[in-house]
N, C-alpha and C positions, 0 to 999 in steps of 0.2 A: 750258567749257560754253557753248553758243550761247544767244543771247537774241534777242528781237524787237527790231527797230530802234526807236529813240526817235523817235516822230513828234510828240511834244509833246501837250498836253492836247487832247482831242477830246470831242465831245458823244456821248451815248449813241446817237443816231441814226446816227452815222458808221459804227459797227462792229456795228450790229444785224444779226443773221444768222438766217435761217430755215434750219435744217439738217434734212434729211430722211434718215433711215436706213431702208433697206429690205433685205430678204433673205428667202430661203426659211426656213421654220420649221426650227429646229435648227442654223442657221448661226452662232449666238452673238450675234445682234443685241441681245437684252435685256441680256446681260452687258456688252457693249461700250457700250451706252447708259448703263448705270449708272456705268461707269468714266469715261466722258466727262463726265457730270454732276459727278462727284467732282473731276475735273481743272478744270472750269470752273463754279464755283458760280453764276455769273451767267447760265448757260444753263438756262433754265426748261424742264422736261419738259412736253410737251403730254399731258395726261391724257385719253385717249379715253373715250367712252361705249361700253358693250357690254352685250349681253344674255347674255353668257357667265357662268356661275356662278363665283364667286371660288374660286381655288385656295388651298392652305394658305399662311398668312401674308400673303395679299393683303388690302389694306385699301381700302375705298371711298374714292375721292378721292386715293389715292396712286398705285396702279398703274392703276386704271380707275375711272370712275363706273359703278357697276353699276345697270342699270335693267331693267325688264321689256320685253317686245317691244312692248306697247301704248304705253308711254312713249317708246320709241325711235322708233316710226313716227309718233308725234305730233310729235316734233322734226323728222323728215323733212318732214312736211306743212307745218311752219312755216318750212322752208328755213333751219334753224339749223346745218346741217353744211356745212363746206367740202368734205368728202369723207366717203363712207360706203360700206360694202359688206357683203355677207353672205359669211362664210367658215366653211366646215365647220358650217353650220346656225346660226351665231351672227352677230349684227349688230355691226359696229364702226363708229364714226364720230368725226371730229374736229370740234368745234364752232367756228364762226367766233369766238365770244366768247373762247375760249381764246387765240386768236392776238391779237385786238385788245386784250385786257387786258394782254398782255405788252409791247406797243409802248410805249416810253418808260419802262417800269418795270423792264426787265432788259436784258441784253446779247444775248439771242436766245432762240429757241424750238427745241427738239429734238423732232422727230416720229419716231415708231416706227410705220411704216405699210407696207402692201404696195405692189406696183408700181402698181396702179390708184389707190390713195390718193395716191401720190407724183405721178402725172400730174395728178390733180385739184387738188392744192394748188399745183403749179407753174403750172397754167393761171390760177389766181387771183393767185398771187404769183410772177411770172416770174423774180424775182431769187433765189428760193430755191435752196439748194445741195443737190444730190441725191447720195447715196452708196449704193452697192450692196455689201452684205457677201456674199462668196462663200465657200462651203465649199471645202476643197481638192479634194474629189471627191464625187460622189454616193454612192460607197461609204462614205466617211467620214460623210457626212450621215446615211445610213441607220443607221450604227453609233451615232451620237449620239442619234438618235430612239429606237432600241431601248433605249438606256441609261435613258431616261425611264421605261420600263416602265409607261406610263400609257395606252397605246392598243392596240387589237387589230390583227390583221394587215390587215384591210380598211382601217382608218383610216390605218395606216402607208403602205399602197399609195397611198391618195388623196393623202397629204401629199407623197410622193416624186414623184407625177405632177404635182402643183401646182408643186413645186420646179423641175421641168424646164421648165414653162411660164414661170415667173418668170425663170429664167436666160436664156431666149431674148430677153428685153427689156433685157439689160445695156447695150445701146448708148444707151438713153435717159439714163443716169446720167452725172453730171459726173465722178465718181470711182468706181473699183473697188478694194475692199480684200479680199484673200484672208485669211480667218481660219484659217490653218494653225497659227500661233503667236499666242496671245491677247495677250501683251505687245507683240509686234511690231505686230499689228493696232491695238492701243490707241495706240501711238506714232504710227502712220500717221494715225489719225483726229485726234489732237491736232494734228499738223502741218497737216492740212487746215483745221482751225478757225483756226489761227494765220495761214495763208496767205490765207484768205478775209477775215479781219479786216483784215490789212494792205492787201489789195486795195481794200476798201471805204474805209479811211482815206485812202489815196492818191487814190482817185477823188473823195472829198469835198473834199480839199484842192485838187485840181485845179479842181473846180467853183467853189470859193471864190475862187481866184486869177483865174479867167476872169471871174467876176462883178465883182471889184474892178477888173480891167483895163478892162472895159466901162464901168464907172461913171467911171473916171478919164479915159477918152478922150472923154467928152461935153463 
């Protein structure tokens, strides 16, 4: 069994990661996000605000902060979101406070946002890692959406059209993961987190050595 290289004790800041997961609706992003959080308990989930009504078993503060439209727009006016958008007549947004509270208190933050949200977060936090979850095909994506049996034909057509638009932006993302096999996609995501943490640790160690060398040469 492979394991991560022993890099010695490090500070929380050395391997803190902002991980953005994005995908078309129905590609399995929510399930993979849950699995990733189970594998990395120190990876905090960024709970978005939304005007969407709660679905069955959804709890305020766990899946989303559920607010009305007036409350959401008041937060927009106060510039409290790092990203926000209106999707299928509902507003969604990630508050700056969610990110800043996590710094120094956990190993990273996991975002579950659309392409536009990923771009907005990356603009403010350039070191964020972006991952796009792809369905194996649009035909399979349509099959999965139909299995939900929660939308009419018009809504389904809108979602498939939106999926096409999102897939066109795959080049923006650092990593692409095809969710044809859930277990395989889960392992690939875990590998990405391990790789990014190792990269950050090595970078922090290199910076420390360079600083020490500079001081010793004075």
